[in-house]
C-alpha positions as CSV (number, residue, x, y, z in Angstrom):
1,X,-79.6,-22.2,-16.6
2,X,-78.8,-20.9,-20.1
3,X,-81.0,-17.9,-19.5
4,X,-79.4,-17.2,-16.2
5,X,-76.0,-17.1,-17.8
6,X,-77.3,-14.9,-20.5
7,X,-78.5,-12.4,-17.9
8,X,-75.3,-12.6,-15.9
9,X,-72.9,-12.1,-18.8
10,X,-73.5,-8.3,-19.2
11,X,-73.2,-7.8,-15.4
12,X,-69.8,-9.7,-15.4
13,X,-68.5,-7.7,-18.3
14,X,-69.7,-4.5,-16.7
15,X,-67.8,-5.3,-13.5
16,X,-64.6,-6.3,-15.3
17,X,-64.4,-3.3,-17.6
18,X,-62.7,0.0,-16.5
19,X,-65.2,2.3,-14.8
20,X,-65.5,4.7,-17.7
21,X,-66.0,1.9,-20.2
22,X,-68.4,0.0,-17.9
23,X,-70.6,3.1,-17.6
24,X,-70.5,3.9,-21.3
25,X,-71.0,0.5,-22.7
26,X,-74.0,-0.8,-20.8
27,X,-75.0,-4.3,-21.9
28,X,-73.3,-3.8,-25.2
29,X,-69.9,-3.7,-23.3
30,X,-69.9,-7.5,-23.2
31,X,-69.5,-7.6,-27.0
32,X,-71.5,-10.8,-27.2
33,X,-75.0,-11.8,-26.2
34,X,-76.5,-15.3,-25.7
35,X,-79.7,-16.3,-27.4
36,X,-82.2,-18.5,-25.7
37,X,-80.7,-21.4,-27.5
38,X,-77.3,-20.8,-25.9
39,X,-75.6,-19.8,-29.2
40,X,-73.4,-16.8,-29.2
41,X,-74.5,-14.0,-31.5
42,X,-72.5,-10.8,-32.4
43,X,-73.9,-7.7,-31.0
44,X,-75.1,-5.2,-33.6
45,X,-73.6,-2.2,-31.8
46,X,-70.0,-2.3,-32.9
47,X,-69.2,0.9,-31.1
48,X,-70.3,-0.5,-27.8
49,X,-68.3,-3.7,-28.6
50,X,-65.2,-1.5,-29.1
51,X,-65.6,-0.1,-25.6
52,X,-64.2,-3.3,-24.1
53,X,-60.4,-3.4,-23.7
54,X,-59.3,-7.0,-23.8
55,X,-55.5,-6.1,-23.5
56,X,-53.5,-6.2,-20.3
57,X,-53.2,-2.9,-18.5
58,X,-49.9,-1.8,-19.8
59,X,-49.7,1.6,-18.1
60,X,-48.2,0.1,-15.0
61,X,-45.8,-2.1,-16.9
62,X,-44.5,0.8,-19.0
63,X,-43.5,2.7,-15.9
64,X,-40.0,1.6,-14.9
65,X,-39.2,0.5,-11.5
66,X,-37.1,3.1,-9.7
67,X,-34.6,3.4,-6.9
68,X,-33.6,6.3,-4.8
69,X,-30.7,8.5,-6.1
70,X,-28.0,8.4,-3.4
71,X,-24.6,9.4,-4.6
72,X,-23.0,8.8,-1.2
73,X,-23.4,5.1,-1.7
74,X,-21.3,5.4,-4.9
75,X,-18.3,6.6,-2.7
76,X,-16.0,4.4,-0.7
77,X,-16.6,4.7,3.0
78,X,-13.2,6.3,3.6
79,X,-14.5,9.4,1.7
80,X,-18.2,9.1,2.3
81,X,-18.4,10.8,5.8
82,X,-15.5,13.3,5.6
83,X,-16.1,16.5,7.6
84,X,-18.2,19.3,6.1
85,X,-18.3,23.1,6.7
86,X,-20.6,24.4,9.5
87,X,-20.9,21.0,11.3
88,X,-21.6,20.7,15.0
89,X,-20.2,17.9,17.2
90,X,-21.9,17.1,20.5
91,X,-20.4,14.3,22.6
92,X,-19.2,12.6,25.8
93,X,-15.8,11.3,26.6
94,X,-14.0,9.1,29.2
95,X,-10.4,8.3,29.8
96,X,-7.4,8.6,32.1
97,X,-5.9,11.8,33.7
98,X,-2.4,11.2,35.0
99,X,-1.8,13.9,37.6
100,X,1.6,15.4,38.3
101,X,2.8,14.7,41.9
102,X,3.6,18.3,42.5
103,X,0.1,19.6,41.9
104,X,-1.2,22.8,43.4
105,X,-4.8,21.8,43.8
106,X,-5.5,23.0,47.4
107,X,-6.6,26.1,49.2
108,X,-3.4,27.6,50.6
109,X,-3.2,29.4,54.0
110,X,-1.9,32.9,53.6
111,X,0.3,32.6,56.6
112,X,1.7,29.2,55.6
113,X,1.3,28.8,51.9
114,X,2.0,25.0,51.8
115,X,-0.2,24.2,54.8
116,X,-3.1,22.1,53.7
117,X,-1.4,20.4,50.7
118,X,-2.0,16.7,50.5
119,X,-0.9,14.2,47.9
120,X,-3.4,13.0,45.3
121,X,-3.6,9.6,43.6
122,X,-1.7,10.0,40.3
123,X,-3.9,8.0,37.9
124,X,-7.6,8.9,37.9
125,X,-10.7,8.4,35.7
126,X,-11.7,11.3,33.5
127,X,-15.3,12.0,32.3
128,X,-16.9,14.9,30.6
129,X,-18.7,16.3,27.6
130,X,-17.9,18.6,24.7
131,X,-19.5,20.8,22.1
132,X,-17.7,21.8,18.9
133,X,-18.5,24.0,15.9
134,X,-16.5,23.7,12.7
135,X,-17.1,26.6,10.3
136,X,-14.5,25.0,7.9
137,X,-13.9,21.4,7.2
138,X,-10.3,22.0,8.3
139,X,-10.8,24.1,11.4
140,X,-13.1,24.4,14.4
141,X,-13.5,25.4,18.1
142,X,-14.6,23.3,21.0
143,X,-15.7,23.8,24.6
144,X,-15.3,21.0,27.2
145,X,-16.2,20.4,30.8
146,X,-15.4,17.3,32.9
147,X,-14.7,15.8,36.3
148,X,-11.7,13.7,37.5
149,X,-12.9,11.6,40.4
150,X,-9.9,10.9,42.6
151,X,-8.6,10.1,46.1
152,X,-6.0,11.3,48.5
153,X,-2.8,9.4,48.4
154,X,-2.2,9.6,52.1
155,X,-3.6,6.2,53.1
156,X,-7.0,7.6,54.1
157,X,-8.7,6.9,50.7
158,X,-10.7,10.1,51.0
159,X,-12.4,11.0,47.8
160,X,-11.9,14.4,46.0
161,X,-13.3,15.8,42.8
162,X,-11.0,17.8,40.6
163,X,-12.6,19.3,37.5
164,X,-11.8,21.0,34.2
165,X,-13.4,23.7,32.1
166,X,-11.7,24.7,28.9
167,X,-11.8,25.6,25.3
168,X,-9.5,25.0,22.3
169,X,-9.0,25.4,18.6
170,X,-8.8,22.4,16.4
171,X,-7.0,22.0,13.1
172,X,-7.9,18.8,11.2
173,X,-7.1,17.1,7.9
174,X,-10.8,16.8,6.9
175,X,-10.4,14.8,3.7
176,X,-11.6,11.4,4.8
177,X,-13.9,9.6,7.2
178,X,-10.8,9.0,9.3
179,X,-9.6,12.5,10.2
180,X,-6.3,13.3,12.2
181,X,-6.2,16.5,14.1
182,X,-4.2,18.7,16.5
183,X,-5.5,21.1,19.1
184,X,-4.3,23.8,21.5
185,X,-6.3,25.6,24.2
186,X,-6.6,26.9,27.7
187,X,-9.0,26.8,30.7
188,X,-9.2,26.0,34.3
189,X,-8.0,23.0,36.4
190,X,-9.7,23.1,39.8
191,X,-11.0,21.2,42.8
192,X,-14.3,21.7,44.7
193,X,-14.4,22.9,48.3
194,X,-16.1,19.9,49.8
195,X,-12.9,17.9,50.7
196,X,-9.9,18.4,52.9
197,X,-8.0,20.2,50.1
198,X,-10.5,23.1,50.1
199,X,-11.4,25.0,47.0
200,X,-8.9,26.0,44.3
201,X,-8.9,27.0,40.6
202,X,-5.7,27.2,38.6
203,X,-5.3,28.4,35.0
204,X,-4.2,25.6,32.7
205,X,-3.1,25.3,29.1
206,X,-3.3,22.1,27.0
207,X,-2.2,20.8,23.6
208,X,-2.4,17.5,21.9
209,X,-3.4,15.4,18.9
210,X,-5.7,12.6,18.0
211,X,-8.0,11.1,15.3
212,X,-11.7,11.1,14.6
213,X,-13.6,8.2,12.9
214,X,-16.8,9.2,11.3
215,X,-18.8,6.0,11.4
216,X,-21.9,7.2,9.6
217,X,-23.9,10.4,9.0
218,X,-24.6,10.8,12.8
219,X,-21.9,9.1,14.8
220,X,-18.2,9.8,15.3
221,X,-15.6,8.0,17.5
222,X,-12.7,10.0,18.7
223,X,-9.3,9.5,20.5
224,X,-7.3,12.3,22.1
225,X,-3.8,12.4,23.7
226,X,-3.0,15.6,25.5
227,X,-0.5,17.4,27.8
228,X,-2.3,19.6,30.3
229,X,0.1,22.2,31.8
230,X,-0.7,24.0,35.0
231,X,0.8,25.5,38.2
232,X,3.3,23.5,40.3
233,X,3.6,23.3,44.0
234,X,5.6,26.2,45.4
235,X,6.2,27.8,42.0
236,X,4.0,30.9,41.6
237,X,2.3,31.9,38.3
238,X,4.3,29.6,36.1
239,X,3.1,26.7,33.9
240,X,5.6,23.9,34.7
241,X,3.4,21.0,35.9
242,X,2.7,18.6,33.1
243,X,-0.3,16.2,33.3
244,X,-1.0,13.5,30.8
245,X,-4.6,13.0,29.5
246,X,-5.8,10.2,27.3
247,X,-9.5,10.2,26.1
248,X,-11.9,8.2,24.1
249,X,-15.2,9.8,23.1
250,X,-18.4,9.3,21.1
251,X,-20.1,12.3,19.4
252,X,-23.2,13.0,17.4
253,X,-22.5,15.0,14.3
254,X,-25.1,17.6,13.3
255,X,-25.8,19.9,10.4
256,X,-24.5,17.7,7.6
257,X,-25.9,18.9,4.3
258,X,-28.2,16.7,2.4
259,X,-27.0,15.6,-1.0
260,X,-27.8,18.2,-3.7
261,X,-30.8,17.3,-5.8
262,X,-30.2,16.2,-9.4
263,X,-30.0,18.8,-12.1
264,X,-33.2,19.5,-14.0
265,X,-31.9,17.4,-16.9
266,X,-31.3,14.4,-14.7
267,X,-34.1,12.2,-13.4
268,X,-34.6,12.0,-9.6
269,X,-34.8,8.3,-9.9
270,X,-32.6,6.0,-11.9
271,X,-34.6,3.6,-14.1
272,X,-33.8,0.0,-13.3
273,X,-33.5,-0.9,-17.0
274,X,-31.3,-3.6,-18.4
275,X,-28.8,-4.9,-15.7
276,X,-25.0,-4.7,-15.6
277,X,-24.2,-7.1,-12.8
278,X,-20.4,-6.8,-13.0
279,X,-20.5,-3.0,-13.4
280,X,-18.2,-3.0,-16.5
281,X,-20.5,-0.8,-18.6
282,X,-21.6,-3.7,-20.8
283,X,-25.2,-4.7,-20.3
284,X,-25.9,-8.2,-19.2
285,X,-27.8,-9.0,-22.4
286,X,-24.7,-8.6,-24.5
287,X,-22.0,-9.3,-21.8
288,X,-20.4,-12.7,-22.4
289,X,-19.1,-12.7,-18.8
290,X,-21.8,-11.1,-16.7
291,X,-20.0,-11.7,-13.4
292,X,-16.5,-10.8,-14.5
293,X,-15.8,-7.1,-15.5
294,X,-14.2,-6.3,-18.8
295,X,-10.5,-5.4,-18.8
296,X,-10.6,-2.1,-20.7
297,X,-7.2,-2.2,-22.5
298,X,-8.0,-1.7,-26.2
299,X,-8.2,-5.5,-26.9
300,X,-11.6,-7.1,-27.3
301,X,-13.2,-4.5,-25.1
302,X,-16.6,-5.2,-26.4
303,X,-17.2,-8.8,-25.2
304,X,-17.4,-7.9,-21.5
305,X,-14.8,-10.5,-20.5
306,X,-11.5,-9.9,-18.8
307,X,-8.4,-10.9,-20.8
308,X,-6.4,-13.7,-19.1
309,X,-2.6,-13.8,-19.0
310,X,-1.8,-16.9,-16.9
311,X,2.0,-16.6,-17.2
312,X,2.0,-12.8,-16.8
313,X,4.3,-12.2,-19.8
314,X,2.0,-9.5,-21.4
315,X,0.6,-11.9,-24.0
316,X,-3.1,-12.7,-23.6
317,X,-3.8,-16.4,-23.5
318,X,-5.6,-16.5,-26.8
319,X,-2.5,-15.0,-28.4
320,X,0.1,-16.8,-26.4
321,X,1.6,-19.9,-27.9
322,X,2.9,-20.9,-24.5
323,X,0.2,-19.6,-22.1
324,X,1.8,-21.3,-19.0
325,X,5.4,-20.2,-19.6
326,X,6.4,-16.5,-19.6
327,X,7.9,-15.6,-22.9
328,X,8.9,-12.9,-25.4
329,X,8.0,-11.7,-28.9
330,X,6.8,-12.9,-31.3
331,X,4.8,-15.8,-29.8
332,X,4.9,-15.4,-26.0
333,X,7.2,-18.5,-25.6
334,X,10.4,-18.4,-23.6
335,X,13.5,-18.1,-25.8
336,X,15.2,-21.4,-26.6
337,X,18.6,-22.6,-25.6
338,X,18.9,-26.0,-27.3
339,X,22.3,-27.0,-25.9
340,X,21.7,-25.5,-22.5
341,X,24.9,-23.6,-22.3
342,X,23.3,-20.2,-21.4
343,X,23.5,-18.8,-24.9
344,X,20.1,-18.4,-26.5
345,X,19.7,-19.9,-29.9
346,X,19.4,-16.6,-31.7
347,X,23.0,-15.6,-30.6
348,X,24.5,-19.1,-30.2
349,X,26.9,-19.9,-33.0
350,X,26.8,-23.6,-32.2
351,X,23.1,-24.2,-31.3
352,X,23.5,-28.0,-30.6
353,X,27.0,-27.9,-29.0
354,X,27.4,-26.3,-25.6
355,X,30.1,-23.7,-24.9
356,X,33.2,-24.8,-23.1
357,X,33.6,-22.4,-20.2
358,X,37.4,-22.3,-20.1
359,X,38.3,-18.6,-20.4
360,X,39.0,-18.8,-24.1
361,X,36.4,-17.4,-26.6
362,X,33.6,-18.0,-24.0
363,X,31.2,-15.6,-25.7
364,X,30.4,-17.5,-29.0
365,X,28.4,-20.5,-27.6
366,X,30.8,-23.0,-29.2
367,X,33.1,-25.6,-27.6
368,X,36.8,-24.8,-27.9
369,X,40.2,-25.7,-26.4
370,X,42.7,-23.3,-24.8
371,X,45.7,-22.9,-27.1
372,X,48.9,-24.5,-26.0
373,X,50.6,-21.1,-25.9
374,X,48.1,-19.8,-23.5
375,X,48.4,-22.9,-21.3
376,X,52.2,-22.4,-21.2
377,X,51.5,-19.1,-19.4
378,X,49.2,-20.6,-16.9
379,X,50.3,-21.5,-13.4
380,X,53.7,-20.4,-11.9
381,X,55.6,-18.3,-14.4
382,X,59.4,-18.9,-14.3
383,X,61.6,-16.0,-14.9
384,X,59.7,-13.2,-13.1
385,X,61.7,-11.9,-10.2
386,X,61.7,-8.8,-7.9
387,X,64.2,-6.9,-5.9
388,X,64.5,-8.3,-2.3
389,X,61.6,-7.3,-0.1
390,X,60.2,-5.0,-2.8
391,X,57.7,-5.0,-5.6
392,X,60.2,-3.7,-8.2
393,X,60.4,-6.0,-11.2
394,X,64.0,-6.9,-12.1
395,X,65.1,-6.2,-15.7
396,X,65.9,-9.9,-16.2
397,X,62.1,-10.5,-16.0
398,X,61.1,-8.3,-18.9
399,X,61.6,-10.9,-21.8
400,X,59.3,-13.3,-20.0
401,X,56.7,-10.5,-19.5
402,X,57.0,-9.4,-23.1
403,X,56.3,-13.0,-24.3
404,X,53.2,-13.0,-22.1
405,X,52.1,-9.7,-23.7
406,X,52.6,-11.2,-27.2
407,X,50.3,-14.1,-26.4
408,X,47.6,-11.9,-24.8
409,X,47.7,-9.7,-27.9
410,X,47.3,-12.8,-30.1
411,X,44.3,-14.1,-28.2
412,X,42.3,-11.0,-27.2
413,X,39.5,-13.0,-25.6
414,X,41.8,-14.4,-22.9
415,X,41.6,-12.8,-19.5
416,X,44.0,-13.5,-16.6
417,X,44.3,-13.2,-12.9
418,X,47.9,-12.4,-11.6
419,X,48.5,-13.9,-8.2
420,X,51.5,-13.1,-6.0
421,X,53.1,-15.5,-3.5
422,X,55.9,-15.2,-0.9
423,X,57.8,-17.6,1.4
424,X,57.0,-17.6,5.2
425,X,59.8,-15.5,6.4
426,X,58.8,-12.3,8.1
427,X,55.4,-11.1,9.4
428,X,52.4,-12.5,7.6
429,X,50.7,-9.1,7.2
430,X,53.8,-7.7,5.5
431,X,54.0,-10.7,3.2
432,X,50.3,-10.4,2.2
433,X,50.8,-6.8,1.3
434,X,54.1,-7.5,-0.6
435,X,52.5,-10.3,-2.6
436,X,49.6,-7.9,-3.7
437,X,52.0,-5.2,-4.6
438,X,54.1,-7.5,-6.8
439,X,51.0,-8.8,-8.6
440,X,50.0,-5.2,-9.2
441,X,53.5,-4.3,-10.5
442,X,53.2,-7.1,-13.1
443,X,49.7,-5.8,-14.1
444,X,50.9,-2.3,-14.4
445,X,53.7,-3.4,-16.8
446,X,51.2,-5.4,-19.0
447,X,48.7,-2.5,-19.1
448,X,51.5,0.0,-19.9
449,X,52.4,-2.2,-22.9
450,X,48.9,-2.0,-24.3
451,X,46.9,-4.9,-22.6
452,X,43.4,-3.6,-21.7
453,X,43.0,-3.2,-17.9
454,X,39.6,-5.0,-17.9
455,X,41.3,-8.2,-19.0
456,X,43.5,-8.4,-15.9
457,X,42.9,-8.6,-12.2
458,X,45.3,-9.2,-9.3
459,X,45.4,-11.0,-6.0
460,X,48.0,-11.6,-3.2
461,X,48.1,-14.8,-1.3
462,X,51.3,-14.1,0.8
463,X,52.7,-17.3,2.3
464,X,49.4,-19.1,2.5
465,X,49.7,-21.3,-0.7
466,X,53.2,-22.8,-0.7
467,X,54.2,-25.2,-3.5
468,X,57.5,-26.4,-1.8
469,X,59.0,-26.5,1.7
470,X,60.0,-23.3,3.4
471,X,62.8,-25.2,5.3
472,X,65.3,-24.9,2.5
473,X,66.6,-21.9,0.4
474,X,65.6,-23.7,-2.8
475,X,62.1,-24.4,-1.5
476,X,61.6,-20.8,-0.4
477,X,62.7,-19.6,-3.8
478,X,60.1,-21.8,-5.4
479,X,57.4,-20.4,-3.1
480,X,58.3,-16.8,-4.1
481,X,56.5,-16.7,-7.4
482,X,54.0,-15.1,-9.8
483,X,51.2,-17.2,-11.2
484,X,48.9,-16.5,-14.1
485,X,45.4,-18.0,-14.0
486,X,43.0,-17.9,-17.0
487,X,39.8,-16.4,-15.9
488,X,36.4,-17.7,-16.9
489,X,33.1,-16.0,-16.5
490,X,32.7,-12.3,-15.5
491,X,36.0,-10.6,-14.5
492,X,35.8,-8.9,-11.1
493,X,38.3,-6.3,-10.0
494,X,40.2,-6.9,-6.8
């Protein structure tokens, strides 16, 4: 048994070694030989021993795996199959041809020109084929031929076969895989001679628009809407008969160019080296978020992770003291308003005491009371009178108005609304207008004496808000009045 193994070992080594080494090494290629006692002895021929390669074959492992270089796959589909120069399009179409009722598709009798005319069914199927050549991606020419199987519309149901042969020029916006276009052309609209209408061919023009959808390198879906203009019954040599045509087609696109080969300094294959699963340019071996691409914004761009801003305030969460509340500088937290009066703490002069919104010093954030002098000029103001049925202020009213001016000058934060009222005598529309004009007269006097116009607004209520009865002279006199109201909040002009 031991001798058999000793004889077999060189043969096994010879079979395992590479061919050149197996031939060169002979029995010495095994590196060891077995004695009759079964003990391993080193072979004397060290050169033969060196002929055996005990390492794994690394030549295949050193060669990188490769994938084909296909730049089209790097493009979005909407750009991938845009038209190219010198393309051909070969296709078929089907659709609807809506025939004008005054058609001239019949073989006329010279003695009686309208004899032989029969009505045709208006809506008919439309089938055909086309061939197009596009020397430019924006322009091309096409030839078409088709049939329009129809029937007579006289109750007989007799079949007829109109046909078209035509050509047209096409202008298209060839920037994307979805390509809009317009076309204009001419040709023939005819009918064969096998039916009761005889044989006839009329010249026809057509124009229209549509869109192409290039599905892939070879296939294109197309939609056309057209107006086909031809001769009309009883009108010689004029194009006045309009026929609608709607088509859906499928074409094969030919002569697209193959992608240009890579430059000499570029490999024809891309080594599949270290991966970048999220495509952010940071290899997976160092990317801390291999499935989430880095947000390249100048902040921690080397970690491979997108920066999170949960509250959308522009402060990344790791810098935001309030990551779930939108805020401002310096810490990303919303500005504070401790007393809840609408004045932020950094401008509120009384942080823990809310502002009293009463029209007096309402911009400091502090509670306050309206001075008694201001309150005295709130409500109906005695002593302001006008000439009868006019907006002219009587001179006896001026001392009262001058006192109002003094108080407004003393308290510059106070703003007022001047409201005019009348009694109910006369037409309401007239009284409404009169009450507004009287309020505006008072405002004009105040402004003319130096009160800022943006501190005063006016209104006219006419007879709608009486404070006394209108059944007595004294009551009506009380209802004819001017009121001052202290304004809070934003002043709006009337």
